[in-house]
C-alpha positions as CSV (number, residue, x, y, z in Angstrom):
1,M,0.0,0.0,0.0
2,N,1.2,3.5,-0.8
3,D,1.8,5.2,2.5
4,A,2.9,8.6,1.1
5,H,1.4,11.7,2.7
6,F,0.1,14.5,0.5
7,L,-0.7,18.1,1.3
8,P,-2.8,20.7,-0.6
9,L,-0.9,22.5,-3.3
10,E,-0.2,26.1,-2.3
11,G,1.5,29.0,-4.0
12,Y,0.0,28.7,-7.5
13,I,-2.3,31.5,-8.3
14,H,-4.6,31.4,-11.3
15,R,-3.6,34.7,-12.8
16,S,-5.2,36.6,-15.7
17,T,-3.7,36.2,-19.1
18,D,-2.5,39.9,-19.0
19,E,-0.8,39.4,-15.6
20,M,0.9,36.1,-16.7
21,L,2.3,37.9,-19.8
22,A,3.5,40.8,-17.8
23,R,5.2,38.7,-15.2
24,S,6.8,36.5,-17.8
25,R,8.1,39.5,-19.6
26,D,9.4,41.1,-16.4
27,F,11.2,38.0,-15.4
28,F,12.7,37.6,-18.9
29,N,13.9,41.2,-18.9
30,L,15.4,40.7,-15.4
31,M,17.3,37.6,-16.5
32,K,18.3,39.2,-19.8
33,T,20.5,41.6,-17.9
34,R,22.4,38.7,-16.3
35,R,26.0,38.7,-17.5
36,T,29.1,36.7,-16.5
37,V,31.4,39.1,-14.7
38,R,35.1,38.6,-14.1
39,D,35.9,41.8,-12.2
40,F,34.4,42.1,-8.7
41,A,34.4,44.6,-6.0
42,D,35.5,43.5,-2.5
43,T,32.5,45.2,-1.0
44,P,30.9,43.0,1.7
45,V,27.6,41.3,1.0
46,P,25.2,40.4,3.8
47,R,25.4,36.7,4.6
48,E,21.6,36.4,4.7
49,V,21.5,37.3,1.0
50,I,23.7,34.3,0.2
51,E,21.7,32.1,2.6
52,N,18.4,33.0,0.9
53,A,19.9,32.3,-2.5
54,I,21.0,28.8,-1.3
55,R,17.6,28.2,0.2
56,T,16.1,29.0,-3.2
57,A,18.5,26.6,-4.9
58,G,17.4,24.0,-2.4
59,R,13.9,24.2,-3.7
60,A,14.9,22.9,-7.1
61,P,13.3,19.6,-8.3
62,S,15.4,16.4,-7.9
63,G,15.1,12.7,-8.7
64,A,12.9,11.1,-6.0
65,N,13.4,14.3,-4.0
66,K,16.9,13.1,-2.9
67,Q,18.3,16.6,-3.2
68,P,21.8,15.4,-4.2
69,W,23.6,18.7,-3.7
70,H,25.7,20.6,-1.3
71,F,26.7,24.3,-1.4
72,A,30.0,25.1,0.4
73,V,30.4,28.8,0.9
74,I,33.9,30.1,1.0
75,S,34.6,33.6,2.4
76,S,37.7,33.4,4.5
77,P,40.8,35.0,3.0
78,D,43.0,32.0,3.7
79,A,40.6,29.5,2.1
80,K,40.2,31.8,-0.9
81,A,44.0,32.1,-1.3
82,K,44.4,28.3,-1.2
83,L,41.6,27.9,-3.7
84,R,43.1,30.4,-6.1
85,A,46.5,28.8,-6.0
86,A,45.0,25.4,-6.7
87,A,42.7,26.7,-9.5
88,E,45.4,28.7,-11.2
89,Q,47.7,25.6,-11.3
90,E,45.0,23.7,-13.2
91,E,44.4,26.8,-15.4
92,R,48.1,27.0,-16.3
93,E,48.0,23.4,-17.5
94,F,44.8,24.1,-19.4
95,Y,46.1,27.1,-21.3
96,G,49.6,25.5,-21.5
97,G,48.7,22.5,-23.6
98,K,45.7,20.6,-22.2
99,A,43.1,22.6,-24.2
100,S,42.8,22.2,-27.9
101,E,43.6,25.0,-30.3
102,T,39.9,25.1,-31.2
103,W,38.9,25.5,-27.6
104,L,41.4,28.3,-27.0
105,K,40.3,30.1,-30.1
106,D,36.7,29.9,-29.0
107,L,37.7,31.5,-25.7
108,E,39.6,34.5,-27.3
109,P,36.5,36.8,-27.4
110,F,36.3,36.6,-23.6
111,G,39.9,37.5,-22.9
112,T,40.4,34.8,-20.3
113,N,43.7,33.4,-19.1
114,D,45.2,31.5,-16.3
115,Q,45.1,34.4,-13.8
116,K,42.0,34.3,-11.6
117,P,42.2,37.3,-9.1
118,F,38.4,37.3,-8.7
119,L,38.8,34.2,-6.6
120,E,40.3,36.3,-3.8
121,V,38.5,39.6,-4.5
122,A,34.8,38.5,-4.6
123,P,33.4,38.2,-1.1
124,Y,31.8,34.8,-1.7
125,L,32.7,31.7,-3.6
126,I,30.0,29.0,-3.6
127,A,31.3,25.5,-4.4
128,V,28.5,23.4,-5.8
129,F,28.8,19.7,-5.1
130,R,26.8,16.8,-6.5
131,E,26.2,13.9,-4.2
132,S,26.9,10.7,-6.2
133,Y,25.3,8.6,-3.5
134,G,23.9,9.2,-0.1
135,I,25.0,7.7,3.3
136,D,22.5,6.5,5.8
137,A,23.0,8.5,9.0
138,E,22.2,5.4,11.2
139,T,23.9,2.5,9.4
140,G,26.6,4.3,7.4
141,E,25.5,2.3,4.3
142,R,25.2,3.8,0.8
143,T,21.9,5.0,-0.4
144,Q,21.0,5.6,-4.0
145,N,20.5,9.0,-5.6
146,Y,18.8,9.5,-9.0
147,Y,19.4,11.9,-11.9
148,V,22.3,13.4,-9.9
149,H,23.8,15.5,-12.7
150,E,20.4,16.9,-13.8
151,S,19.3,17.6,-10.2
152,A,22.5,19.5,-9.3
153,G,22.3,21.4,-12.6
154,L,18.8,22.5,-11.9
155,A,19.8,23.7,-8.4
156,S,22.7,25.6,-9.8
157,G,20.4,27.4,-12.2
158,F,18.1,28.4,-9.3
159,L,21.1,29.7,-7.4
160,I,22.3,31.9,-10.2
161,A,18.9,33.3,-10.8
162,A,18.4,34.0,-7.1
163,L,21.7,35.8,-6.8
164,H,21.0,37.9,-9.9
165,S,17.5,38.8,-8.7
166,A,19.1,40.0,-5.4
167,G,21.4,42.4,-7.4
168,L,24.6,40.4,-7.3
169,A,27.0,39.6,-10.2
170,T,28.0,36.0,-10.8
171,L,30.7,33.9,-12.6
172,T,30.6,30.2,-13.0
173,H,34.2,28.9,-12.8
174,T,35.0,25.3,-13.7
175,P,38.7,24.4,-13.3
176,S,39.3,20.8,-14.3
177,P,39.9,18.7,-12.3
178,M,38.3,20.2,-9.3
179,G,39.1,17.6,-6.7
180,F,41.0,20.1,-4.6
181,L,37.7,21.6,-3.6
182,N,36.8,18.5,-1.5
183,E,39.9,19.1,0.6
184,I,39.5,22.9,0.9
185,C,35.8,22.6,1.8
186,G,36.1,19.5,3.9
187,R,33.6,17.5,1.8
188,P,33.3,13.7,1.8
189,K,34.3,11.4,-1.1
190,N,30.7,10.8,-2.1
191,E,30.5,14.4,-3.3
192,R,32.0,15.8,-6.5
193,P,32.4,19.5,-7.2
194,I,30.8,20.6,-10.4
195,M,31.4,24.4,-10.4
196,L,32.3,27.4,-8.4
197,V,29.8,30.3,-8.4
198,V,31.7,33.4,-7.7
199,T,29.4,36.2,-6.5
200,G,29.5,39.7,-5.2
201,Y,29.0,43.2,-6.5
202,A,30.5,44.0,-9.9
203,A,33.5,46.3,-9.9
204,D,32.9,49.9,-10.9
205,G,33.2,50.4,-14.6
206,V,33.3,46.7,-15.4
207,M,33.2,45.8,-19.1
208,V,31.7,42.6,-20.5
209,P,32.1,41.0,-24.0
210,D,29.9,42.3,-26.8
211,I,28.0,39.0,-27.3
212,D,24.3,37.9,-27.3
213,K,22.3,34.8,-26.8
214,K,20.6,32.7,-29.6
215,P,17.1,33.9,-30.5
216,L,14.0,31.9,-29.6
217,S,13.8,30.5,-33.1
218,E,17.1,28.7,-32.7
219,I,16.6,27.3,-29.2
220,S,13.0,26.2,-29.5
221,S,10.7,24.2,-31.7
222,W,7.0,23.8,-31.6
223,I,5.4,20.5,-32.6
């Protein structure tokens, strides 16, 4: 017998067509202003803003509601310095021969290199981990998670949208490999880092590449 418990659905409002259109346009226009930023101010950000963004990320859907993610927030200067040193070592190898010529050419418009000062300047670095499998708190045995990659990716999207909505700039940084993050963040071996979300206020006068996103006609089809 199915012993699941159910509650009435709350939070969904039957809005008028005009209101739905207006809200969808407003949210699109908000997210349209989101840009990846590589120059941050060291201006402090209230911790509660980051906490609320992570709470939002934790509301993302996941396979069987296993919520296979963890967000390790790094703010101490010592930890950020260690992280930058480890990340830049991986980046030197990437730009020094690991990456293909095609990959490097595709990166040219963004002006990236192996120097990552933002890892020490930005007030918060959020390391996103995916939980490959769970561990039962009582028995210590492995428990199965489902759709781990998809679930952690959805949560990361929620996180970035929440930070942008709050008025913060973000950068997704993915040095490869990222195993050093487990040590720096003290995370167990059943978790794997998938990205760093660097966040804070954008530096004054920051410039971003003159690029755009694909139009609706290229990213959607209607059957």
